[in-house]
VOGU-3710 file (C-alpha; in Angstrom, 3 decimals, decimal comma):
1> mhdlmqildw> -31,383/18,673/8,149  -32,047/19,764/4,580  -28,586/21,367/4,400  -26,918/18,183/5,631  -28,716/16,070/3,039  -27,746/18,581/0,347  -24,085/18,390/1,416  -24,183/14,587/1,096  -25,716/14,909/-2,360  -23,089/17,482/-3,399
11> rsvegmlasg> -20,253/15,254/-2,187  -21,609/12,280/-4,134  -21,937/14,315/-7,350  -18,466/15,839/-6,893  -16,887/12,392/-6,628  -18,750/11,167/-9,696  -17,716/14,187/-11,790  -14,098/13,944/-10,629  -13,992/10,278/-11,574  -15,393/11,092/-15,012
21> lssstgkphy> -12,836/13,860/-15,508  -9,950/11,569/-14,581  -11,206/8,903/-16,992  -11,366/11,395/-19,841  -7,764/12,511/-19,233  -6,379/9,042/-18,578  -5,171/10,021/-15,108  -5,722/8,043/-11,882  -8,451/9,232/-9,562  -8,257/9,064/-5,775
31> qfavkhpaat> -10,720/10,128/-3,141  -8,567/11,553/-0,373  -9,904/12,610/3,017  -8,317/15,691/4,576  -8,056/13,991/7,975  -5,102/11,984/6,683  -1,588/13,011/7,712  -0,009/15,571/5,392  2,842/13,096/4,761  0,366/10,618/3,225
41> fydmlytdkq> -0,853/13,281/0,800  2,753/14,045/-0,123  3,386/10,352/-0,823  0,286/10,209/-2,997  1,497/13,136/-5,115  5,256/12,739/-5,273  6,259/9,106/-4,738  5,751/5,798/-6,532  4,749/3,916/-3,401  1,965/1,380/-3,807
51> vvylshpise> -1,383/2,682/-2,575  -2,701/0,435/0,198  -6,171/0,542/1,713  -6,193/-0,113/5,453  -9,167/-2,313/6,320  -9,952/-2,855/9,991  -12,850/-3,192/12,452  -14,642/0,061/13,223  -18,038/-0,792/14,731  -16,534/-3,097/17,370
61> irrlfaagqr> -14,235/-0,293/18,559  -17,167/2,075/18,823  -19,110/-0,547/20,779  -16,245/-0,856/23,247  -16,251/2,909/23,699  -20,010/2,980/24,219  -19,749/0,136/26,757  -17,174/2,061/28,785  -14,240/-0,146/27,723  -12,302/2,820/26,439
71> seavefvrnm> -8,856/1,612/27,443  -9,284/-1,522/25,293  -10,481/0,539/22,333  -7,650/3,060/22,643  -5,088/0,269/22,933  -6,375/-1,300/19,707  -6,162/2,018/17,864  -2,676/2,791/19,136  -1,377/-0,653/18,173  -2,951/-0,320/14,765
81> qshvsrlcgs> -1,446/3,140/14,272  2,019/1,793/15,067  1,533/-0,759/12,270  0,308/2,001/9,945  3,452/4,021/10,676  5,559/1,019/9,700  3,557/0,422/6,509  3,921/4,077/5,520  7,612/3,430/4,932  6,789/1,405/1,832
91> atvieptavd> 3,193/2,356/0,989  0,744/5,224/0,767  -1,813/4,119/3,335  -5,451/5,147/2,881  -7,401/5,058/6,146  -11,219/4,796/6,063  -11,515/6,459/9,482  -10,090/9,660/7,998  -13,729/10,204/7,032  -15,698/9,950/10,238
101> ewrfadgsan> -19,298/10,947/9,673  -20,993/7,914/11,253  -21,088/9,305/14,787  -24,677/8,819/15,866  -25,050/7,258/19,294  -27,326/4,225/19,354  -31,001/5,109/19,492  -30,588/8,895/19,586  -29,605/11,941/17,553  -26,614/12,624/19,792
111> lsprwpfgpd> -23,079/12,242/18,484  -20,549/9,766/19,850  -16,833/10,664/20,081  -14,821/10,793/16,893  -12,570/7,903/15,950  -10,068/7,893/18,815  -6,976/9,526/17,447  -6,593/13,070/18,669  -5,885/16,014/16,339  -2,637/16,743/18,164
121> erdllyvppg> -1,257/13,220/17,610  -0,871/13,456/13,810  0,191/16,189/11,423  -3,169/16,338/9,702  -3,822/17,848/6,311  -6,345/20,281/7,798  -6,887/22,261/10,975  -9,586/20,604/13,121  -12,420/22,908/14,161  -12,727/24,100/17,714
131> plqpaavpfa> -15,777/23,196/19,794  -19,020/24,734/18,595  -20,773/27,005/21,037  -24,386/25,716/21,270  -25,575/29,024/22,632  -24,397/30,802/19,493  -25,851/28,305/17,000  -28,447/26,276/18,920  -29,815/24,440/15,882  -26,534/22,977/14,580
141> fpagwneder> -24,833/19,687/15,320  -21,851/20,126/17,653  -18,460/20,019/15,936  -15,029/19,089/17,197  -13,440/15,916/18,510  -15,246/15,401/21,798  -18,457/13,503/22,325  -21,830/15,198/22,357  -22,576/16,577/25,821  -26,144/17,657/25,114
151> dvlaagdava> -29,135/16,029/26,758  -30,408/12,919/25,024  -32,192/13,821/21,794  -34,791/11,572/20,208  -33,730/10,394/16,770  -36,994/10,862/14,878  -37,743/10,174/11,212  -35,595/13,023/9,871  -32,458/11,809/11,666  -33,188/8,216/10,603
161> llqkaierqi> -33,339/9,426/6,979  -29,990/11,198/7,384  -28,433/8,117/9,001  -29,559/5,914/6,119  -28,169/8,362/3,549  -24,811/8,490/5,347  -24,663/4,697/5,671  -25,297/4,191/1,958  -22,655/6,710/0,994  -20,095/5,165/3,358
171> nardhtlvee> -20,599/1,718/1,810  -20,300/3,093/-1,729  -17,261/5,217/-0,893  -15,363/2,424/0,869  -15,850/0,171/-2,149  -14,591/3,010/-4,367  -11,511/3,430/-2,165  -10,839/-0,290/-2,532  -11,070/0,057/-6,328  -8,609/2,973/-6,320
181> tdriacyrpl> -5,877/1,182/-4,367  -3,286/-1,436/-5,258  -3,763/-3,753/-2,271  -5,623/-4,173/1,007  -3,852/-4,329/4,348  -6,358/-5,838/6,751  -5,718/-5,476/10,482  -7,323/-8,002/12,879  -10,755/-8,456/11,248  -11,852/-10,809/14,083
191> fngnasrgve> -10,852/-8,457/16,906  -12,630/-9,250/20,183  -14,184/-12,261/18,479  -16,488/-10,165/16,335  -16,180/-10,606/12,573  -16,286/-7,231/10,844  -18,817/-7,525/8,026  -17,538/-4,317/6,429  -14,003/-5,736/6,313  -15,249/-8,989/4,808
201> eelrhfaglv> -17,157/-7,106/2,097  -14,044/-5,080/1,238  -11,896/-8,208/0,990  -14,463/-9,937/-1,216  -14,778/-6,853/-3,416  -11,015/-6,679/-3,933  -10,887/-10,443/-4,529  -13,407/-9,919/-7,323  -11,123/-7,299/-8,896  -8,236/-9,794/-8,772
211> rlglrngqts> -10,313/-12,528/-10,407  -11,297/-10,112/-13,184  -7,624/-9,367/-13,828  -7,954/-5,742/-12,724  -5,350/-5,992/-9,976  -2,523/-7,996/-11,562  -2,894/-10,893/-9,138  -2,184/-8,760/-6,062  -3,352/-10,360/-2,833  -4,853/-8,743/0,236
221> vvlmrdedrk> -2,805/-9,316/3,382  -4,694/-10,038/6,596  -3,156/-9,925/10,066  -5,246/-12,379/12,092  -4,043/-13,241/15,568  -4,719/-16,642/17,063  -6,479/-15,164/20,117  -8,900/-13,383/17,767  -9,624/-16,663/15,974  -10,346/-18,385/19,292
231> afaqrtlier> -12,580/-15,576/20,532  -14,403/-15,530/17,183  -15,047/-19,269/17,313  -16,472/-18,937/20,831  -18,699/-15,981/19,965  -19,866/-17,649/16,758  -21,037/-20,725/18,633  -22,511/-18,918/21,638  -24,088/-15,883/19,965  -24,884/-16,987/16,413
241> llpgwratgl> -25,424/-20,740/16,304  -26,607/-21,787/19,757  -29,680/-19,477/19,903  -30,878/-20,861/16,569  -30,314/-24,441/17,647  -32,356/-23,842/20,790  -35,152/-22,014/18,986  -35,563/-24,682/16,294  -35,073/-27,636/18,618  -31,921/-28,891/16,896
251> lqgqennfdk> -30,366/-29,018/20,353  -32,435/-30,068/23,354  -31,999/-29,864/27,103  -32,836/-27,974/30,271  -32,165/-24,255/30,611  -29,423/-24,745/33,182  -27,733/-27,283/30,893  -27,484/-24,691/28,129  -25,952/-22,277/30,647  -23,452/-24,966/31,641
261> fiqcvksgds> -22,597/-25,556/27,988  -21,900/-21,839/27,490  -19,590/-21,783/30,505  -17,751/-24,846/29,199  -17,253/-23,165/25,836  -15,956/-20,004/27,526  -13,482/-22,003/29,613  -11,168/-22,212/26,607  -9,679/-25,595/27,526  -8,358/-27,881/24,818
271> rseaavrgdv> -11,598/-29,807/24,438  -13,844/-26,732/24,157  -11,337/-25,100/21,823  -11,566/-28,096/19,500  -15,358/-28,172/19,791  -15,806/-24,527/18,790  -13,723/-25,232/15,688  -16,085/-28,029/14,649  -14,379/-31,173/15,968  -17,352/-33,534/16,119
281> dqlrsllrec> -15,874/-35,887/18,737  -15,047/-33,057/21,150  -18,400/-31,390/20,511  -20,153/-34,664/21,240  -18,171/-35,072/24,477  -19,063/-31,539/25,557  -22,760/-32,075/24,837  -22,775/-35,309/26,847  -21,141/-33,644/29,836  -23,671/-30,800/29,771
291> elsanpdsvp> -26,586/-33,238/29,282  -27,604/-31,720/25,962  -28,833/-33,796/23,073  -28,900/-33,232/19,336  -32,411/-33,844/18,026  -32,490/-37,152/16,098  -35,729/-36,094/14,399  -33,740/-33,497/12,440  -32,286/-36,430/10,456  -34,571/-38,408/8,091
301> gggtlgptea> -35,364/-41,844/9,474  -35,781/-43,648/6,142  -38,749/-45,782/7,253  -38,813/-48,771/9,622  -35,537/-50,149/8,273  -33,730/-46,804/8,433  -31,028/-45,706/10,892  -31,648/-46,169/14,587  -32,380/-43,216/16,824  -28,855/-43,353/18,218
311> arrqtaegnl> -27,392/-43,320/14,717  -29,586/-40,397/13,702  -28,537/-38,519/16,848  -24,897/-39,005/15,922  -25,623/-37,740/12,428  -27,400/-34,707/13,921  -24,338/-33,994/16,074  -22,186/-34,218/12,967  -24,456/-31,705/11,229  -24,022/-29,267/14,113
321> alqiqkavae> -20,250/-29,644/13,860  -20,420/-28,953/10,116  -22,377/-25,757/10,795  -19,634/-24,661/13,185  -16,898/-25,434/10,655  -18,646/-23,428/7,973  -19,338/-20,448/10,246  -15,790/-20,098/11,574  -14,107/-20,506/8,172  -15,418/-17,355/6,487
331> feelaqggev> -12,079/-15,566/6,134  -10,108/-18,780/5,553  -12,396/-19,402/2,572  -11,058/-16,240/0,938  -7,495/-17,366/1,589  -8,172/-20,722/-0,073  -9,175/-18,886/-3,230  -5,708/-17,345/-3,440  -6,853/-13,707/-3,334  -6,082/-13,295/0,400
341> mivekeqafy> -2,973/-14,119/2,391  -3,543/-14,589/6,143  -0,607/-14,101/8,509  -0,424/-14,353/12,287  2,775/-12,421/12,975  3,329/-8,683/12,599  6,685/-9,163/10,867  5,088/-11,312/8,159  2,491/-8,570/7,732  5,203/-5,968/7,122
351> nafea> 7,254/-8,249/4,891  4,338/-8,707/2,504  4,383/-4,980/1,683  8,109/-4,310/1,966  9,158/-7,058/-0,444
//
């Protein structure tokens, strides 16, 4: 464990010294992971292609793998890689998953599989290691591409310390990669209805560089499919907002009525689709059908001459709709600022970089 922490410290210092050296010579500095294709390294050295950082969901893919939904995860990665291959025609594409140290399985010291592209599918810049023989080195972490086949190991304080150190370095490095590139190409940040917080942070960080005039007005390009938007709106209402409304009493009703409301939202019909986007009339209609009621006491009454209970209930319903609108508009907010361009079609995604 001490050796692993020392390696992390060495890597951090090496990057800092390299950045200082490049500044003193007036040359650009790039952190480049060896698990990139050799062709990408060639482009970095010998072409004038724009350097593009590929931002995409990572944790959601790992969750799918852990939940046994491997075919869905592999399909996402393969589709994304086909887009990367197309982008490589006009850009040097930097992939964050070319550094893949966050492999700890939830709640243990065991290692999950590596990011699901196999070493034989790409002409990598390095030769991947073969599987470690535990009998030969029983104290070491297993290496290679496959998942950890050891018995479940308790995490413990030492592993938790290592995990925290890795997490901090990943966040710092990804922000540095964003700073070293010309643009961000963001692939499906709302995949499976789950908003990637890491992707959002990267987009906001790059937007800040644009506002400071450090990126010549370049915009990030986000491929956001309509089905992802719909799934995100559903998950936002069901998993983020509804539990809080129930816990605080903003929304009242019987247990089975809440279950009915969730099923109505998941139905995906035109009314529920409008409701999960914050349409107050459709939300009100859905609440009535499911016999749920917005709490009128959440709206000030203004004394004996203030609004009636019915009027306050309507206002409370409007407040719920506003919460929905705000929650589902996180990425659109960036687009409104002009630093992000959101597209729904793959061809528009390519065109933005090939122009």
